[in-house]
C-alpha positions as CSV (number, residue, x, y, z in Angstrom):
1,M,147.7,125.2,-62.7
2,R,149.0,122.9,-60.0
3,C,152.4,122.9,-61.6
4,L,152.4,126.7,-61.7
5,T,151.6,126.6,-58.0
6,L,154.5,124.3,-57.2
7,A,156.8,126.4,-59.5
8,D,155.9,129.6,-57.7
9,A,156.7,128.0,-54.3
10,L,160.0,126.6,-55.6
11,T,161.0,129.9,-57.1
12,E,160.4,131.7,-53.8
13,R,162.9,129.3,-52.2
14,G,165.6,130.1,-54.8
15,H,165.0,127.3,-57.3
16,Q,164.8,127.8,-61.1
17,C,161.9,126.3,-62.9
18,I,161.2,125.9,-66.7
19,F,158.1,124.5,-68.3
20,I,157.6,122.0,-71.2
21,C,154.1,122.0,-72.7
22,R,152.6,121.1,-76.1
23,E,150.9,123.6,-78.3
24,L,147.5,122.0,-78.1
25,Q,144.3,124.1,-78.2
26,G,143.8,126.0,-75.0
27,H,147.4,125.7,-73.8
28,L,148.6,128.2,-71.2
29,G,151.9,129.1,-72.6
30,S,151.2,132.8,-72.5
31,L,150.1,132.6,-68.8
32,I,153.2,130.8,-67.8
33,T,155.5,133.2,-69.7
34,N,153.6,136.2,-68.1
35,K,154.4,134.7,-64.7
36,G,158.1,135.0,-65.6
37,Y,158.9,131.4,-66.5
38,S,160.8,130.0,-69.5
39,V,158.5,127.8,-71.6
40,H,159.4,125.2,-74.2
41,L,156.3,124.9,-76.4
42,L,156.4,121.5,-78.2
43,P,154.8,121.8,-81.7
44,L,151.8,119.7,-82.8
45,S,153.9,117.9,-85.4
46,L,157.4,116.5,-85.1
47,P,160.0,119.1,-86.3
48,S,162.9,118.1,-88.6
49,S,165.3,119.4,-85.9
50,I,164.7,116.2,-83.8
51,S,167.5,113.8,-84.5
52,A,166.2,110.8,-86.4
53,L,168.8,108.7,-84.6
54,Q,167.6,109.9,-81.2
55,L,164.0,109.0,-82.2
56,N,165.0,105.6,-83.6
57,T,166.9,104.8,-80.4
58,I,163.8,105.6,-78.3
59,E,161.5,103.6,-80.6
60,A,163.9,100.6,-80.5
61,Q,163.4,100.5,-76.7
62,S,159.6,99.9,-77.0
63,S,157.5,97.0,-78.2
64,K,155.1,97.5,-81.1
65,T,152.5,95.5,-79.2
66,E,152.8,97.4,-75.9
67,L,149.7,98.3,-74.0
68,L,149.5,102.1,-73.9
69,P,148.0,104.2,-71.0
70,R,144.3,104.9,-71.4
71,H,144.9,108.6,-72.1
72,S,147.7,108.1,-74.6
73,T,145.9,110.0,-77.3
74,W,146.0,113.2,-75.1
75,L,149.6,113.7,-76.1
76,G,148.8,114.6,-79.7
77,V,151.9,112.5,-80.8
78,S,153.3,109.1,-79.9
79,W,155.1,108.9,-76.5
80,Q,158.3,108.2,-78.4
81,Q,158.0,111.5,-80.3
82,D,157.1,113.3,-77.2
83,A,160.1,111.9,-75.3
84,A,162.4,112.9,-78.2
85,Q,161.0,116.5,-78.3
86,T,161.3,116.7,-74.5
87,I,164.9,115.6,-74.6
88,D,165.6,118.1,-77.3
89,A,164.1,120.8,-75.0
90,I,166.0,120.0,-71.8
91,Q,169.3,118.5,-72.9
92,S,171.2,121.8,-72.7
93,S,170.0,122.3,-69.1
94,I,170.9,120.6,-65.8
95,I,167.6,119.2,-64.5
96,D,167.6,118.2,-60.8
97,W,163.9,117.3,-60.7
98,L,161.8,116.5,-63.7
99,I,158.2,117.0,-62.5
100,V,155.6,115.3,-64.8
101,D,151.9,115.9,-64.7
102,H,150.3,114.0,-67.6
103,Y,147.9,111.0,-67.7
104,A,149.4,109.8,-71.0
105,L,153.0,109.3,-69.8
106,D,154.3,106.3,-67.9
107,F,157.6,104.4,-67.2
108,R,158.5,104.1,-70.9
109,W,158.6,107.8,-71.5
110,Q,160.3,108.3,-68.1
111,N,163.0,105.7,-68.9
112,A,163.7,107.4,-72.3
113,C,164.2,110.8,-70.6
114,Q,166.2,109.4,-67.6
115,P,169.7,110.4,-68.8
116,Y,168.6,114.1,-68.7
117,Y,167.3,114.4,-65.1
118,S,168.6,113.5,-61.6
119,K,165.2,112.7,-60.0
120,L,161.7,112.3,-61.1
121,A,158.4,113.5,-59.4
122,I,155.0,112.4,-60.7
123,I,151.7,114.2,-60.1
124,D,148.9,111.8,-60.6
125,D,145.4,110.9,-59.4
126,L,144.5,107.8,-61.5
127,A,146.9,105.1,-60.2
128,D,146.5,103.3,-63.5
129,R,150.1,103.0,-64.9
130,Q,153.6,102.3,-63.9
131,H,156.2,104.9,-63.0
132,I,159.9,105.0,-62.1
133,S,159.4,107.9,-59.7
134,N,161.5,109.1,-56.8
135,L,158.4,110.9,-55.5
136,L,154.7,110.6,-56.4
137,I,152.0,113.1,-55.4
138,D,148.3,112.1,-55.5
139,Q,146.1,114.7,-53.8
140,T,142.9,112.6,-54.0
141,Y,141.1,112.5,-50.7
142,N,141.5,109.1,-49.0
143,R,143.9,107.8,-51.6
144,N,145.7,104.8,-50.1
145,P,149.5,104.6,-50.9
146,S,149.0,100.9,-51.4
147,D,147.3,101.8,-54.7
148,Y,150.7,102.7,-56.0
149,E,152.8,100.0,-54.4
150,M,152.8,97.8,-57.6
151,L,153.2,100.9,-59.8
152,T,156.3,102.6,-58.4
153,P,159.7,101.5,-57.1
154,K,159.9,100.4,-53.5
155,A,162.1,103.4,-52.7
156,S,159.6,105.9,-54.1
157,T,158.2,108.4,-51.6
158,L,154.4,108.4,-51.9
159,L,152.5,111.5,-50.8
160,C,148.8,110.5,-51.0
161,G,145.8,112.4,-49.7
162,A,144.2,115.9,-49.9
163,E,146.7,117.2,-47.3
164,Y,149.2,117.3,-50.2
165,A,146.9,119.4,-52.5
166,L,149.0,121.9,-54.5
167,L,147.0,125.1,-53.9
168,R,148.0,128.7,-54.5
169,P,148.8,130.5,-51.2
170,E,145.8,132.7,-51.4
171,F,143.4,129.9,-50.6
172,A,145.1,129.4,-47.2
173,Q,145.0,133.2,-46.8
174,W,141.2,133.4,-47.5
175,R,140.4,130.4,-45.4
176,E,139.6,132.1,-42.1
177,H,137.4,134.7,-43.7
178,S,135.6,132.1,-45.7
179,L,134.9,129.8,-42.7
180,N,133.8,132.7,-40.5
181,R,131.1,133.8,-42.9
182,R,129.6,130.3,-43.1
183,R,128.7,130.1,-39.4
184,T,125.3,131.4,-40.3
185,P,124.8,130.1,-43.9
186,E,122.4,131.7,-46.3
187,L,122.0,131.2,-50.0
188,N,122.6,134.5,-51.7
189,H,125.5,134.0,-54.1
190,I,126.1,131.0,-56.4
191,L,129.4,130.4,-58.1
192,V,129.4,128.4,-61.4
193,N,132.9,127.3,-62.6
194,L,133.4,124.4,-65.0
195,G,137.1,125.0,-65.6
196,G,138.9,127.1,-68.2
197,M,137.5,125.7,-71.5
198,D,134.2,123.9,-70.8
199,K,134.2,122.7,-74.4
200,D,130.7,121.1,-74.1
201,N,129.1,124.3,-72.6
202,I,128.0,122.5,-69.4
203,T,127.8,126.1,-68.0
204,G,124.9,126.8,-70.3
205,Q,123.0,123.8,-69.0
206,I,123.6,124.7,-65.4
207,L,122.3,128.3,-65.9
208,T,119.2,126.9,-67.5
209,G,118.7,124.6,-64.5
210,I,119.2,127.4,-62.0
211,D,116.7,129.6,-64.0
212,K,114.1,126.8,-63.8
213,S,114.5,126.5,-60.0
214,H,113.0,130.0,-59.5
215,L,115.2,130.9,-56.6
216,K,114.3,133.8,-54.3
217,T,114.7,137.4,-55.5
218,G,118.1,138.8,-54.8
219,I,120.2,135.7,-55.6
220,T,123.4,136.5,-57.5
221,I,125.2,134.1,-59.8
222,T,128.9,134.5,-60.8
223,V,130.2,132.5,-63.7
224,V,133.9,132.1,-64.1
225,M,135.3,131.0,-67.4
226,G,138.7,131.0,-69.2
227,Q,139.5,133.7,-71.7
228,N,139.6,131.1,-74.5
229,A,136.4,129.2,-73.6
230,P,134.7,128.4,-76.9
231,H,131.2,129.1,-75.6
232,K,132.0,132.3,-73.7
233,D,129.9,134.6,-75.9
234,S,126.8,132.5,-75.7
235,V,127.1,132.1,-72.0
236,I,127.4,135.9,-71.7
237,Q,124.2,136.3,-73.7
238,Q,122.4,133.7,-71.7
239,A,123.4,135.4,-68.4
240,K,121.7,138.6,-69.6
241,M,118.4,136.8,-70.1
242,M,118.2,135.2,-66.6
243,E,115.6,136.0,-64.0
244,C,118.3,136.6,-61.3
245,S,121.4,138.7,-61.5
246,C,124.2,136.8,-63.3
247,K,127.6,138.1,-64.2
248,V,130.3,136.3,-66.3
249,L,134.0,136.8,-65.4
250,C,136.8,135.6,-67.7
251,G,140.4,134.9,-66.9
252,V,140.2,136.0,-63.2
253,N,143.2,136.0,-60.9
254,N,141.3,136.3,-57.6
255,M,139.6,132.9,-57.5
256,A,140.1,132.4,-53.8
257,E,138.4,135.7,-53.0
258,I,135.5,134.8,-55.3
259,M,135.0,131.4,-53.7
260,A,135.4,132.7,-50.2
261,N,132.5,135.2,-50.8
262,S,130.2,132.6,-52.5
263,D,127.6,130.6,-50.6
264,L,127.3,127.6,-53.0
265,A,129.5,126.3,-55.9
266,I,128.5,124.3,-58.9
267,G,131.6,122.8,-60.5
268,A,133.5,119.9,-61.8
269,A,135.2,117.2,-59.8
270,G,138.8,118.1,-60.5
271,S,141.6,119.8,-58.7
272,T,139.3,122.7,-57.9
273,S,137.7,120.4,-55.4
274,W,140.5,120.9,-52.9
275,E,140.3,124.7,-53.3
276,R,136.6,124.5,-52.4
277,C,137.3,122.2,-49.4
278,T,140.0,124.6,-48.1
279,L,137.4,127.4,-48.1
280,G,134.6,125.2,-46.7
281,L,132.5,126.1,-49.8
282,P,129.3,123.9,-50.1
283,T,129.4,122.3,-53.5
284,I,127.2,120.5,-56.1
285,M,129.9,118.6,-57.9
286,L,129.5,117.3,-61.5
287,V,131.3,114.3,-62.7
288,L,132.2,115.1,-66.3
289,A,134.9,112.6,-67.0
290,E,135.8,109.1,-65.9
291,N,139.0,110.3,-64.2
292,Q,136.9,112.4,-61.8
293,T,134.8,109.6,-60.4
294,K,137.3,108.7,-57.6
295,I,137.5,112.3,-56.3
296,A,133.7,112.9,-56.5
297,S,132.7,109.6,-54.9
298,S,135.2,109.9,-52.0
299,L,134.1,113.4,-51.2
300,A,130.4,112.5,-51.4
301,E,130.8,109.5,-49.2
302,A,132.4,111.7,-46.6
303,G,129.5,114.1,-46.8
304,A,131.6,117.0,-48.2
305,C,129.5,117.6,-51.3
306,L,126.5,116.6,-53.4
307,I,127.4,114.9,-56.7
308,S,125.6,114.4,-60.0
309,Y,126.6,112.4,-63.0
310,S,124.3,114.6,-65.2
311,S,124.4,118.2,-66.0
312,Q,120.9,118.3,-67.6
313,P,118.9,121.4,-66.6
314,E,116.2,119.4,-64.9
315,V,118.8,117.6,-62.7
316,I,120.4,120.9,-61.8
317,K,117.0,122.4,-61.0
318,N,116.2,119.6,-58.6
319,L,119.6,119.7,-56.9
320,V,119.6,123.4,-56.4
321,S,116.0,123.1,-54.9
322,T,117.3,120.8,-52.2
323,I,119.8,123.4,-50.8
324,T,118.9,124.6,-47.3
325,P,121.0,126.5,-44.7
326,K,121.2,123.3,-42.6
327,L,122.6,121.3,-45.6
328,M,125.0,124.1,-46.5
329,S,126.3,124.1,-42.9
330,R,126.8,120.3,-42.9
331,L,128.6,120.3,-46.3
332,S,130.9,123.2,-45.1
333,K,131.9,121.6,-41.8
334,V,132.8,118.3,-43.4
335,S,134.7,119.8,-46.4
336,Q,136.8,122.2,-44.4
337,Q,138.3,119.3,-42.5
338,I,139.6,117.7,-45.8
339,A,142.2,120.3,-46.9
340,D,143.7,123.4,-45.3
341,G,145.6,124.9,-48.3
342,C,149.1,124.2,-47.0
343,G,149.9,121.1,-49.0
344,V,152.5,122.7,-51.3
345,N,154.7,123.4,-48.3
346,T,154.7,119.8,-47.3
347,V,155.6,118.8,-50.9
348,L,158.5,121.3,-50.9
349,V,160.0,119.8,-47.8
350,Q,160.0,116.4,-49.4
351,L,161.5,117.6,-52.7
352,E,164.3,119.4,-50.9
353,S,165.0,116.6,-48.5
354,L,165.5,114.2,-51.4
């Protein structure tokens, strides 16, 4: 989604963007195509069209005992196979910038693809592997550029901090409305959003916890899920059985509006964090993966959210029960200072200047 945001902004300024993705479960190829972009969907297995010589050349550059990135299995294939398929997809194009957003890819993959691009931009938030980037973007709040000094070339431009968050323009557009309605906070509308897939049905646990908290009459809950979420049907059935009014929305395209008109969010500690901050939306943030710990802890330490490392219903019940207008006001005032929704413009200036 953050790559789509950047592509939209680049396209508006006259640049041409293409996407390369793998056909893993839940891929967004159709969404990207519907937005007007060309997409190279890499298959799950290595096709015979890939040159054996090309693959052997890449494999010869690597050591069999090399230490791979922690998330290397997320590729679905080896990095050498992925590089060969990527080269096959882009070799007929003139690539000025290759923009890479993947936790499994590091300097080895980047080196293998280097003959096919002029400059390389990396989107990251882990600071756990080496890159040969010209530009690196890490939108984590309070991220120190020194975290990447030993991982990137000296000449690499480092854009670190939530001010570089790649948010769609509607979040900046809804910011004023959202902040104005939080001047006199009141808990009437809760937003539950655990990302597009929510493969472990954390949403169901949250709804059970909210139901146990016996909130006042008149509270409305909105659940936002992806069209392909595996537990969508069970969540819809659970919503019908709740004490308070609960509606489930799938595949929405007005997330900024929904957030702006919500009083409290319960969600994961991912890129959505910066959307909620831009809108000053008080949040109970769940840490569902190791790579979310840095984001969640930095925001919690700043007083911008409440965090939980558990999604068990009893934990959710207790957290929801602590929410007061005074706490909501404090969370909103801190979070709205962290991001303003204009980060993509700053990144564009850097891309074009280089």
